[in-house]
ROFI-231770 format. One line per field, with one value per residue (C-alpha): residue in one letter; x, y, z; residue number from 1. Coordinates in steps of 0.1 Angstrom, whole numbers, plus 5000, padded with zeros to 4 digits. Layout:
# residues N
code	c(a  ...) .
c1	c(X  ...) .
c2	c(Y  ...) .
c3	c(Z  ...) .
pos	c(NUM  ...) .
//
This chain:
# residues 430
code	c(m  p  p  n  s  l  a  e  c  t  a  a  s  y  k  l  i  a  n  l  l  v  r  g  r  k  t  l  a  v  c  v  s  l  r  l  s  a  i  g  f  q  g  s  n  t  t  t  f  l  q  d  l  e  r  s  l  p  n  h  y  w  d  l  k  p  d  h  i  s  v  l  l  f  a  a  t  r  s  s  s  r  a  v  p  t  i  r  s  l  c  s  r  l  s  t  i  c  d  t  s  g  k  d  a  f  d  r  e  i  a  a  a  p  s  l  p  p  l  d  l  e  n  l  v  v  v  a  s  c  i  n  r  f  s  r  r  e  f  d  d  v  q  l  r  a  i  v  k  t  l  q  p  a  l  i  h  w  i  e  d  g  n  k  c  i  s  a  t  t  e  p  l  q  k  r  l  p  p  e  h  y  a  k  l  c  t  g  f  i  c  l  g  r  i  v  h  r  l  t  s  s  e  s  n  k  e  n  g  a  y  l  q  q  l  c  e  s  h  a  h  l  l  e  r  v  l  h  s  c  s  d  e  v  a  a  y  k  a  q  s  p  a  q  m  r  d  p  p  v  e  e  a  y  e  p  y  i  g  f  s  l  p  v  i  e  e  l  m  a  f  g  y  p  t  a  a  v  t  a  a  y  w  k  v  f  g  a  i  d  v  r  c  i  s  n  v  e  t  l  v  r  t  f  g  m  l  d  p  t  k  v  a  f  d  v  g  n  s  t  a  k  k  l  l  d  v  i  a  t  r  d  l  s  d  l  g  n  e  q  l  y  r  i  v  v  t  c  s  e  l  e  l  q  h  q  a  a  l  d  a  v  g  d  a  f  l  q  r  s  h  q  l  p  d  m  t  r  v  v  d  l  l  q  r  f  r  t  l  s  y  h  n  a  a  l  l  e  m  l  v  r  h  v  h  n  k  g  t  a  t  p  s  q  i  l  s  v  v  e  s  c  v  s  f  i  k  a  d  v) .
c1	c(7786  7776  7801  7807  7802  7834  7854  7820  7833  7869  7862  7843  7857  7886  7853  7836  7869  7873  7840  7845  7876  7862  7829  7853  7862  7834  7809  7836  7819  7785  7792  7811  7783  7755  7777  7786  7747  7737  7759  7749  7783  7775  7809  7805  7828  7854  7886  7866  7860  7894  7908  7887  7895  7929  7927  7909  7936  7960  7993  8014  8035  8032  7994  7986  7960  7958  7926  7941  7969  7949  7930  7963  7975  7941  7945  7980  7970  7946  7970  7993  8017  8027  8048  8071  8087  8053  8043  8070  8066  8031  8044  8064  8043  8020  8046  8055  8019  8020  8052  8043  8011  8029  8054  8027  8006  8039  8045  8014  8027  8003  8017  7995  7989  7964  7930  7925  7955  7957  7948  7912  7902  7889  7922  7943  7922  7928  7967  7975  7952  7974  8009  8004  7995  8026  8052  8086  8107  8084  8094  8126  8127  8135  8106  8084  8095  8087  8053  8051  8059  8032  8004  8006  8000  7966  7955  7968  7943  7911  7914  7914  7887  7866  7869  7858  7828  7820  7824  7806  7771  7749  7729  7732  7768  7752  7748  7779  7804  7785  7797  7810  7833  7844  7851  7876  7894  7898  7907  7932  7948  7951  7966  7989  8000  8013  8034  8049  8051  8070  8097  8104  8104  8133  8152  8161  8149  8133  8113  8093  8085  8072  8051  8035  8032  8016  7988  7980  7974  7955  7932  7931  7916  7890  7881  7873  7850  7831  7831  7814  7791  7781  7777  7761  7735  7729  7722  7701  7674  7677  7660  7634  7601  7590  7564  7591  7617  7614  7621  7649  7668  7690  7718  7718  7726  7758  7768  7790  7811  7816  7826  7851  7864  7871  7904  7916  7914  7935  7962  7968  7976  7996  8013  8023  8001  7984  7948  7935  7908  7899  7889  7873  7852  7847  7836  7811  7795  7792  7777  7751  7734  7715  7746  7718  7711  7745  7742  7779  7794  7828  7827  7812  7839  7865  7853  7851  7888  7892  7888  7920  7936  7965  7947  7925  7942  7910  7884  7855  7837  7823  7786  7799  7815  7790  7766  7786  7791  7754  7751  7780  7761  7735  7755  7766  7803  7810  7822  7848  7885  7900  7921  7892  7875  7912  7908  7871  7887  7918  7900  7877  7908  7923  7889  7884  7847  7832  7805  7794  7771  7794  7823  7798  7794  7829  7834  7805  7822  7858  7840  7828  7860  7880  7905  7907  7921  7943  7983  8000  8008  7972  7952  7975  7969  7931  7934  7949  7925  7896  7912  7915  7880  7866  7850  7842  7833  7841  7837  7856  7884  7884  7891  7916  7938  7930  7947  7977  7983  7980  8004  8031  8051  8042  8074  8076  8063  8032  8021  8024  8000  7974  7978  7973  7944  7926  7933  7911  7881  7884  7884  7855  7835  7839) .
c2	c(0563  0543  0542  0506  0500  0508  0480  0454  0463  0457  0423  0407  0425  0393  0368  0394  0396  0358  0354  0377  0363  0329  0343  0367  0406  0415  0415  0432  0467  0454  0435  0458  0484  0458  0453  0483  0496  0467  0483  0518  0530  0555  0555  0560  0535  0503  0526  0544  0511  0502  0534  0534  0502  0503  0535  0514  0486  0486  0510  0490  0458  0436  0447  0429  0400  0377  0388  0424  0413  0396  0430  0450  0427  0428  0467  0465  0441  0472  0502  0514  0519  0488  0491  0462  0464  0467  0434  0419  0431  0419  0385  0383  0391  0365  0338  0350  0345  0310  0300  0311  0295  0258  0268  0273  0242  0225  0241  0226  0194  0186  0158  0167  0204  0225  0213  0249  0263  0303  0306  0303  0293  0330  0346  0319  0323  0360  0357  0328  0350  0383  0365  0349  0384  0395  0394  0378  0412  0416  0382  0361  0327  0330  0350  0326  0295  0311  0319  0285  0270  0291  0289  0247  0232  0256  0247  0205  0212  0223  0206  0173  0189  0189  0151  0148  0170  0148  0113  0126  0123  0108  0137  0154  0169  0207  0201  0181  0204  0234  0250  0282  0263  0239  0272  0286  0254  0252  0286  0282  0252  0270  0301  0286  0256  0285  0295  0265  0251  0286  0276  0241  0257  0281  0261  0224  0220  0190  0202  0223  0191  0174  0204  0204  0167  0166  0195  0181  0143  0163  0181  0156  0127  0159  0164  0130  0123  0155  0147  0111  0125  0146  0118  0093  0120  0130  0096  0087  0120  0104  0073  0088  0092  0120  0129  0132  0153  0191  0226  0238  0214  0191  0206  0239  0224  0206  0234  0251  0221  0211  0247  0248  0217  0224  0252  0228  0199  0223  0234  0195  0191  0220  0210  0176  0157  0124  0134  0099  0091  0132  0134  0103  0113  0144  0131  0104  0144  0152  0119  0121  0156  0175  0200  0222  0231  0245  0284  0290  0293  0294  0259  0246  0255  0252  0218  0213  0226  0195  0171  0178  0147  0160  0167  0136  0102  0079  0088  0106  0101  0124  0125  0144  0167  0174  0176  0205  0222  0221  0240  0265  0274  0287  0309  0345  0339  0381  0379  0349  0360  0354  0326  0307  0312  0304  0268  0262  0265  0245  0216  0216  0209  0188  0164  0171  0183  0206  0223  0253  0269  0267  0281  0307  0317  0318  0342  0367  0368  0377  0402  0421  0431  0441  0459  0432  0407  0378  0382  0375  0343  0331  0349  0328  0300  0303  0310  0276  0258  0271  0262  0226  0225  0240  0268  0298  0329  0356  0389  0368  0362  0399  0411  0385  0393  0434  0427  0409  0436  0464  0450  0447  0422  0390  0369  0353  0319  0337  0356  0324  0308  0335  0335  0300  0307  0335  0313  0279  0304  0316  0282  0275  0305  0296) .
c3	c(6315  6350  6374  6371  6333  6323  6352  6338  6304  6312  6327  6301  6272  6268  6261  6238  6220  6216  6204  6178  6166  6160  6143  6119  6117  6102  6132  6150  6151  6154  6183  6202  6199  6212  6238  6249  6240  6269  6294  6289  6270  6244  6225  6187  6171  6179  6181  6214  6231  6229  6242  6271  6278  6276  6300  6322  6328  6355  6352  6371  6349  6381  6385  6350  6353  6319  6311  6306  6288  6262  6257  6253  6227  6208  6208  6193  6163  6154  6161  6130  6153  6171  6204  6198  6234  6249  6233  6243  6278  6280  6265  6293  6321  6309  6305  6346  6353  6339  6356  6387  6389  6383  6408  6432  6423  6429  6463  6473  6465  6438  6419  6389  6369  6385  6375  6358  6340  6345  6310  6302  6267  6262  6270  6250  6220  6223  6232  6203  6178  6186  6185  6153  6135  6147  6125  6130  6131  6164  6178  6175  6180  6215  6224  6201  6224  6254  6244  6231  6266  6278  6259  6248  6280  6284  6250  6256  6290  6270  6239  6265  6287  6251  6249  6284  6272  6243  6267  6296  6285  6258  6249  6214  6205  6212  6245  6253  6235  6222  6186  6204  6228  6199  6178  6201  6207  6166  6166  6194  6176  6142  6158  6181  6155  6134  6157  6162  6129  6123  6145  6133  6098  6110  6134  6140  6177  6181  6211  6186  6166  6200  6205  6169  6171  6205  6196  6163  6178  6206  6183  6153  6181  6191  6156  6146  6175  6168  6132  6141  6168  6135  6115  6136  6152  6116  6104  6132  6126  6089  6099  6118  6099  6082  6106  6134  6115  6129  6114  6103  6087  6109  6088  6106  6137  6125  6099  6125  6135  6098  6093  6121  6112  6077  6087  6111  6084  6062  6092  6096  6060  6058  6088  6073  6098  6087  6082  6063  6091  6100  6063  6060  6089  6074  6043  6061  6078  6041  6028  6054  6048  6022  6011  5997  6032  6039  6040  6039  6003  6017  6035  6003  5981  6008  6008  5973  5972  5991  5966  5950  5945  5960  5989  5995  5999  5985  5959  5971  5940  5914  5924  5957  5937  5912  5944  5955  5924  5916  5947  5945  5908  5925  5951  5948  5946  5952  5987  5980  5979  5945  5958  5968  5931  5918  5935  5924  5890  5897  5912  5882  5860  5883  5880  5844  5855  5832  5851  5830  5856  5883  5861  5851  5890  5891  5860  5870  5902  5887  5863  5892  5904  5871  5895  5920  5900  5907  5902  5869  5874  5885  5855  5830  5848  5846  5813  5803  5828  5811  5775  5794  5805  5772  5792  5769  5782  5758  5785  5810  5782  5772  5808  5816  5780  5790  5824  5809  5784  5813  5832  5807  5831  5815  5805  5765  5779  5797  5760  5742  5767  5768  5729  5730  5748  5729  5695  5715  5723  5687  5672  5695  5684  5646) .
pos	c(1  2  3  4  5  6  7  8  9  10  11  12  13  14  15  16  17  18  19  20  21  22  23  24  25  26  27  28  29  30  31  32  33  34  35  36  37  38  39  40  41  42  43  44  45  46  47  48  49  50  51  52  53  54  55  56  57  58  59  60  61  62  63  64  65  66  67  68  69  70  71  72  73  74  75  76  77  78  79  80  81  82  83  84  85  86  87  88  89  90  91  92  93  94  95  96  97  98  99  100  101  102  103  104  105  106  107  108  109  110  111  112  113  114  115  116  117  118  119  120  121  122  123  124  125  126  127  128  129  130  131  132  133  134  135  136  137  138  139  140  141  142  143  144  145  146  147  148  149  150  151  152  153  154  155  156  157  158  159  160  161  162  163  164  165  166  167  168  169  170  171  172  173  174  175  176  177  178  179  180  181  182  183  184  185  186  187  188  189  190  191  192  193  194  195  196  197  198  199  200  201  202  203  204  205  206  207  208  209  210  211  212  213  214  215  216  217  218  219  220  221  222  223  224  225  226  227  228  229  230  231  232  233  234  235  236  237  238  239  240  241  242  243  244  245  246  247  248  249  250  251  252  253  254  255  256  257  258  259  260  261  262  263  264  265  266  267  268  269  270  271  272  273  274  275  276  277  278  279  280  281  282  283  284  285  286  287  288  289  290  291  292  293  294  295  296  297  298  299  300  301  302  303  304  305  306  307  308  309  310  311  312  313  314  315  316  317  318  319  320  321  322  323  324  325  326  327  328  329  330  331  332  333  334  335  336  337  338  339  340  341  342  343  344  345  346  347  348  349  350  351  352  353  354  355  356  357  358  359  360  361  362  363  364  365  366  367  368  369  370  371  372  373  374  375  376  377  378  379  380  381  382  383  384  385  386  387  388  389  390  391  392  393  394  395  396  397  398  399  400  401  402  403  404  405  406  407  408  409  410  411  412  413  414  415  416  417  418  419  420  421  422  423  424  425  426  427  428  429  430) .
//
């Protein structure tokens, strides 16, 4: 390995990890390999990368910087045996760094907070994501509160910075707030929001509730502005003559913003924050685009799930639901999780939409995972909802009933429900 390669890798690694976190864990090994190849490292896998990276970091506690801490925390999330005291020490060191930075600013007689927080956005995303993954056994409420006090001001700063970027110029959204930057803001909000929400759920500390409220207000404002920019720019593009329109479709440029906004809306709902304004802005974007051009099927499925009457405070319209189902029906759903497949059926049932092709696609996906089906309660509920929707699929029925039988844990009421579903299927076939 070239003499400076490992040092360079260490310096850039936390930004690489932040990008991996917002893109999804499936890209981890590929992206790491590409990064290492670019600097001449011929290590065989991600584990080798992390091991060499850890060995390159300062050994002395007081020499650790935020980027070192974020890399070590990330390595800990991928370890089968986490060293809990070490994890807590790393978080304590991070809090010390941030506290010292704030005191230095005060000593310099700076009235406001420093122009840049001690945690850059990439570090913040990595740390928040790692802490969110650690179980409650590794952190008690006192330690979590200390972490929140360290991370929350930095995230608020970066969210406000995102708002300033949107207001700065009249250039397209992609230049004002690039999708990669927006993705990091969304990931940071989701991870830190879950940590704070966990605290508010376990104790009656009003300070934690104020932290969560401030986080939600700040990010909801940014989210709404991003979505309005998307819908305005898409509408302006669609107003052009066909000769002025370019390839690829405009939806390709705005799909990342839609995809990153959706989980934030879901989290805001889970936190109990009012979402009428942001969901209205989200559906305005969907009204402006051609949903057939959305490439990520998970975005389509999760968007359809938002049509559940319990989640939306206004009538989006069955035409939108049908458009989404028409496209979902043409996609391969085999990579979706059981919960997402289940939510399609639930939403169809709640909206009383009998979409044969979409339900066939769901059925095909379940048939491909006969040994990885949902739990008993979900399977019984699926059978009930298929009956309500008058959806009959003999192969799927046989597989689900066999699953209930093989498990042998169904309650009498669940068995009765399964029998009623079978009778319904038989009557339909007669």
